[in-house]
N, C-alpha and C positions, 0 to 999 in steps of 0.2 A: 300466488296466493296464499301465503300458510293461515290457513282459517280454525278456530277455536268458536265451536260451536255457540261452547256460552257466551260467547259476544259478537255476536251475528243476531241479524233480528230478526225471524221468523216470516216464510211468504202465507200468503194465505190466501188459501185455492178455495174463492168461494164460488161454491157449487147450488148453491139454495135458489135460483129462481127460476117457473117455470119455465119460460124458453115459449109461453103463446104463442112468437114475429113468426116465430120457428117453424114450429104449427100451421099457422095461417097463407105463409110464403107455398105449403103443402111437402112439408117434412111432413114426413107415416112414425117418427119417436120423437124425442124428446131431440133437443143438438147435441145434451154434453153425450147424448147417446149414439151418433149420428158418425159415418166412417169418414172421416178424415186418413187416404191414403191407409187405407185396410184396416187403418187402430180410432179406436170407437176416441171421440173429438179428447173429454177429459185424460182420454192415457195417455196420450198428445198434450195436452197443456200439463200431466205431471211428472215424464219421461223428462221435459225441458227446468219445470225442478226438479227433481232428483241430481241428473246431468248439473244445472248449478255445484249441488253440494251442499246446499240453503237450510237449514232448518225448514218445515214444513209444516200445515195445517191446512187439510179440509173440511170445513164449512156445511154440512149438505144437508139440514136437519131445516129447512120451507123455512123459510124468514118469511115472512110477510114482504120485508125489502130491504134492497143494500144495504140500505144502513143500520136495522135488524140486521143483520149476516155479517157486517165486522164489526158493529160492535160485540155479538159472539161468540166472533172470530179471536177478539183482542182479549177476553172478558177468559176463553180459553185460556190461551196462552201469556197469562198478565201475567208474569215476572218475563219479557224479553227481551230485547234491549233495544227494541225497535223491532217496526212490522210493513212485509212490502205486499199492498192492499194487487191481488192478480183473482177479476176473473174468470172463474176456469173455460168460459171460452175461446180463450186469446189461446188457440196449442201453438203455433207458430213462433215466441215472442224465445228467445237463444238466451242460452244457458248465459254468456256471457254479459248477455244485460241485466239477466237479475241480482248477478254478481257485479256489476257497473254501478246502481242504482247504493243496492248494499252499501259496498263502499262510502256512495256523493253520500252519506248517511249522517245526519249532526244529531247527537243530541235533543237537541231542541229543533229541528229545524224539518225541512221535506225535502227531497228529490224526487222529480219528476222525470221522465225519457221523449225525446219529442224528437221527432220522426219527418225531415223535409216541410217540417212545421208545424208538423199536427203534435197537440200532446199525447200521447197517451198511456199505456200500461205497464209493467206495475208503479203505484206507485208505491215512494217510502213515505213513513212518519220516522221518528226519532221517540224516541222513551218519555220525554216530556208530552207527546200528545196523546197518549193509553188515554186519558182522560174524558180528556174530548170526549175523542173515537169510540166508546167505552156506554157516553152520554148518546150516539147517535142513532135515528131508530127513519125509520121511509122511505122514498126511495131512491130521493138524493146521492146515498153512501158518504162517500167524506169531502162534498165540494162545500160543508160550509167551513169544514176543518182546513181542507186544502185553503182553502181564501182566507180562510186569518191567519194562515203562516205567510202566504203572501204579499197584502196588506206590510206585512210587519217586515218583505223580505229578504223569508227564512227559507224558500221551495230555489235549491239547485234545480237550473234546467241541464239537463245535457241530453246533447247530439247524439245520437248512434243509428248507426246505416243499418237495422230491422226493422221492414215493410212489419216484421209481430205483434212490435208491440201495440196497434193501431188496424189491426185484423182481426174484426173479430166473429163472432158467428152469428149472427143472427137470422142468416135468415137464408134460405137455399141457392143465391148467389151466390153468398161472400160467401157459403162452403165451396158452391165452387172457385171462388178466389182463392178461396185460402186451398186448393187443391192444387190451384198451378201455381202459385210461388213453393207451398212445398214441392211441385215438380223441379218448381224453375233452381229452389237449390239444391234438390239432388243428381241434379244435372250440371251444377252449376254454375250456368241460368244467372 
């Protein structure tokens, strides 16, 4: 795939959450600082993003809700032709999946990966959603924008063979499952 950076959507890596469920489950550090296969969760996420070849932006300013984080990240990258919203606690998303979501985007639509019937991340939004994304606030994230696009039939769902799109790290059990998936991928399983 030949990629012109100016024509590519920006991956918005959302790293502003407090990680309270992880600590409540017994985690001694913020979930993004927890170790996954010898590296921090946030670093594993950024490795995939970098390997995708897509431009990216980390939003880690400590916003009160996911909607606020998305709005700030879109404002910071307002000249982008679209955005892929990727919570930073999804460290196993494959670079090929990021590229596939980016390629599936249309100017006035959205794209979302689906793994074994479960919708996941990143959710991609075309440039026409910019104003709506910048207006977000609160805990819901981009759900209202995605719902409106879905009602118009403007969301393309991509079936992917990538468990990483639904493997987020919210508890120590989630981290153990992610570690097992990481190891299985490394051993070709």
